[in-house]
N, C-alpha and C positions, 0 to 999 in steps of 0.2 A: 628324814628317815633314820632309824635305829641303826647305830653304829658299832661294830664289834672289834675284837684284835685277837689275831690268830699267835695262839703261844704253841712254841714247837716241844713237845716232849722227845727229845733225842733216845730212843731206844738202844740205837747201836748203829753198826757201819757195816757195810758188805762191799768187800772187792771183789770187782768184775772188769771184764774184757768191755771198753767204751764204745765196740762195735754193736754190744746189746743195745744201746740207748741210743747210738746214733746209724741209721740206713748207709752202708757203704762207706762209712767212715771211722778212722778210729781202730780199726780192728788192731790188734796187738798191743794196744795201751792200756795198761791195767792202773785202775784207782780206786782209792776207797770212796763210797757215796754212803751219804747217810739214809737211816732207816727211821721214819721219823712217824709219831702218832700226834695230831694236831688238836688243841683245846680249842673251842671258840667262847673267848672271855666277853661277856656282857649278854651272853643269852638269858633269857629267862631258865633254861634247863642244861644240865650239864651235858655238852655235846663234843664228841670226838670226831675226829676224821680218820678212819683205819686205826689200825692199834699195833702195828708192828709183829716182829716175832723175837723168840730169844734165840740166841746163836745154839743152845742146847737143841732146841726143838727144830731149827731150820736145818741141822746136819741130815736130818732125814731125807729133804728135799732138794739139796745145793750141795756140790763140793766146792763152790765157792767159800772163800774165808769168811766167816761172820764173827765181828766182838762185839759185846754188850757193853753198852755205857750205862744201863742201868736197868735194874728189874720194872717189869711195866708197873706194878702196884708201888713202888718206890718212886718211879718217875710221876705218877698221878698225885703224887705227894706236892709235887713243885707248883701244882694250881688248886690245891686244898683239897682234894677229893680222893676216894678209895674206888676201886672197880664197882665196887655194890651201888654207887651214887651215879655212876654215868646212867643217863636215861636215852641216849640215841647215839649210837655208832653209825655215821654216814660212811658207808664203803666206798670209795673209789672205785675197787674193782676186787675181786675174787682171789687173786693169787696169795700163795701161802705167807709170803713175807708182809703183806697189808692185813690178814686176817687173823694170824697166828695167835694173837691177844684176845680176841675179839669173844672167845666163849667166856673169858675172867670177868665178863661184865653182865653178871647173872639176871640183872633187872632192865637190860637195855634193850630197846627195839635197836633192828639193824636195817637201816634204809640201804637200798639196792635196786640197781636198775633190772627190771624183767629178764630182759636179755642175757645179762650178766649172770642171774641166777641159774637159770634155765642150761646154759653152756657149761656152768661151773660143775653141776649136777652129772654132767654126761659131756665131758670135754673130748675133744677132737685129740686122735692120737700124739699129734705134733705140739699140744699143749698141755698134754694130760701131766708131766709132772710138774706144772705149776700151781695145779689146784688139788686139793683134797677134800672130798665130800666129808669124811670125818670132821675136819675143822667147822663143818656147819651145822653138824647134828646140834639140836635144840637150841638153835638161835632163832630169836624172835624176828622173821622177816617182816618188813615192810615193804611191799613191792612199789616202784615208782617206772613209768613209761616215757621215756624223753624228758626235756627240759620243764622245771618246774622249781616255782618259789617256795619253798617246803617253811620257811619263816619269813618273817617281815624283815628283806633284806641279806637274806641267805637263800641261793639257789644250786639247784644241780643241773648240769649240762651235759646232755648225753654226746659223747664223742667217741662213736666207734671207731677204732684203731688200733692200739695194742691189744684189746680184748673186745669182744662184742660189746660189752655192757659198760666199758669204761666212762666214768662221770667226772667231770670237772666240777669243784665246788667254787661258787663263786660268794663271796662275803663282802658288805658294804662296810668302808672302813672311812676314818676320818680323813683318809687321803685317795678316796675313791674306791675303786672295784678291785679285789685284792681276788686272785683266781689261781686255785692250786690245782695243777695240770690234771690230775688224776692218774695220766697215762705215764708210763715211766720214761724219762726223757731228762736231759740237763740242758743248762743254757745254749748250747750250742746248737741246739734242735733249733732254735728260733733266730739264730744268728749263722747261717751257714755261708762259707769263704765266699769272696768274690769270683767270678769267673776265671778262670786260669786256660793256659795251652794245652793242659794234660785232656787225655782223652773224656774222662770223666767229669770234669770241669768245665766242658764247653758250652754246655746249657745251666743256665743259672737256676737254682732251687731257691723259692722265697724262703722255705722252712726244710729242714730236714725231717723226714718220718723218724719216729723210734725203730730201732732195729728189729724188734721183735713185734709182730704186727699179723693182723688176721686177712686185710687187703691194703694192699700199697697203697691204691688210690685215696681209699676211704681214710688212712692215716694220714696222708698229706694234706689231704682238704680239712681233716679234722685239727690237726693242730696248727694249720693255716689259721683258720676259723678261732681256734685258742688264741693265737697271737696278737687277732684284732680284739678280742673282747676287754682285756685286762687294762687297767690303769697301774696294777703291781701284780705282775705275772711270776709265779713260784714254780719253775719246774722242777718236779717233785722228788729228785734226788740230786739236784745239783749242790756240788761239794762247797757251793759259798753259803749253804743253809747248817754248815756245822758252827758257826760264828753268829748265827742268828737267834737273839733272844725273844723277839716278837715281833710282828708286822701288824701296822706299819711301824717302823723304827722311830 
């Protein structure tokens, strides 16, 4: 089977309360987390997974501190391309910090789950601040529904949880299947603490749902499914990714 390498383009970082990532855990713990656009090296087309957002643009959507590492165009030079060279952007979901630069890829098709696009165009008020239909204007959407192999050895996996249409991206590599979570999470979501005497820890969780979700039970089962499918699991915002130059290493 064809194999690929995932190249992270580190667009910037955002400082958040980790309770946003881990349900009922880590509230009050603030940490810088990476914002990454991924390039799939070895494909016949120039494919990105998400596009990130600049600190200047993000200020419209969040009070959380955001710092740039590199401008989107400058970041793409790392893999030898420019925004107009991008053939396809696979959107894990359509929150502002994942789609903010996609409009700069003028020639790209934008692959997204049908459920995600429908929700993004008319989001529930509890999620509305995370979406902006203006970021979606003039994008050339390619709609998928459910799990699909979109290229030989590259799959999208619908995992309703963090959003209605969030999708993980699985890529065949020389070291097995690498899966980018899609949902906003960190490594702690997949490695919960052992049970303890405290009331909230008496019942063992196999995984920890993301702190921001549409349906708690869907989120739990989706992240449990995600944990079981990957040889290389890539939690979307895990701090360890700051030090990664390619996957597999």
